[in-house]
N, C-alpha and C positions, 0 to 999 in steps of 0.2 A: 805472578807479577814479580816485582822487585823486593818483596818481603816487607814492604811498608805496612800493608794491611795486617799481616801477621804480627809484626812488631807492635803495632798500635793495639791490637787485641790482647797481646801478652801484657802490655803496659797496663791496660785497664783491668785485666784480670788480677794482676799482682797488687794493684792499689787496694783491692778489697782486703788484702791481708793486713792492712794497717789496723784492723779491728783486733788482731791477735795480741795477747799479752805476753807471749813467749819471746823473751829477749833475743835469743839466738835467731829465731825466725824473723823478727823485725829487723835485726841488723843485716841479715841476709837479704831481706827485702830492699833495704836501702842500697845495697850493692847492685842488685838486679836492676833497680830503677836507674841507677847511675849509668849502667852500661847499655840500656835499651835506647835506641834512637827515639827522641822525643820532640814532637812539634811544640812550639811555644804555647799554643792554645791548650794542649794536653798537659803540659808541665804545670800549669796553674792548679790542676787537680791534686797533684802530688805535693806541691809547694805547701799547701795548708797542713797536710799531715806531717811533712818533714819539719816544718817550723814548730809544730806541737811537740815532736820528739826532741827537737833541739832545746826547747825551753821547759820540757817536763821534768819530773822528779827522777826519772830513771837515767842515771849517768851512762848506762850501757848503750843507750840509743844515740847519745849526743854526737859523738865523733863521726859515726857513719852517716848520720843525718846531715851534718855539716858538709861532709864530702859530697854527698849526693845532691844536696841543694845547690852547692856551688857549681856542680857539673851541669845540672839541667837548667840553670837560670840563664836567661838571655838579658840583654841590655834593658829591655823595657820593664823587667821585673826587679831590677836591682834596688830601686827605691822602696819597693814593697817589702823587701827582706832586710834592708839595711839595719833597722833597729835590732833585729834578731841576731845579726852578725856582730853588732856592737856589744850586745848582751853576752854573747859567747866569748868575746875577747876579754871580758873581765870576769869570766866564770871562775868559781872556786876550783873547778876541775882544770888543772893546768894543761892536760892533754887537749881539751877543747880549745883553749886559747892558742896553744902552739899550732894545732892543726889549722885553725883559722888563719894564722899568719902565713902558713905554707900555702893555703888555698888563695890567699891574696893574689899571688902570681897568676893563678888560673883566671880569677875575675878580671885582672888587668888585661888579659888577652881578649876579653869579650868586646 
């Protein structure tokens, strides 16, 4: 086929890695999810885990989670993640706030 089925299977297989506590693996997972083609219905599954990583205690997850979340979010999900994005904007970690401002342009294109 056109690779859609394979991409979807890969997407679901990678979402299981959210259970890992390894910082490097989780950050890599965020990047993989960002690059895989994602149907809006499938993105909802990753959105929950990405928002947890965005708001969790591990600073190492936050920036890549924001990037991935902004990339896979479609217009229908924006209101669902808005408060998490606002939280990141005032985050004590300046990298997260700066990254979110840069991602604003990505969201405007949606």
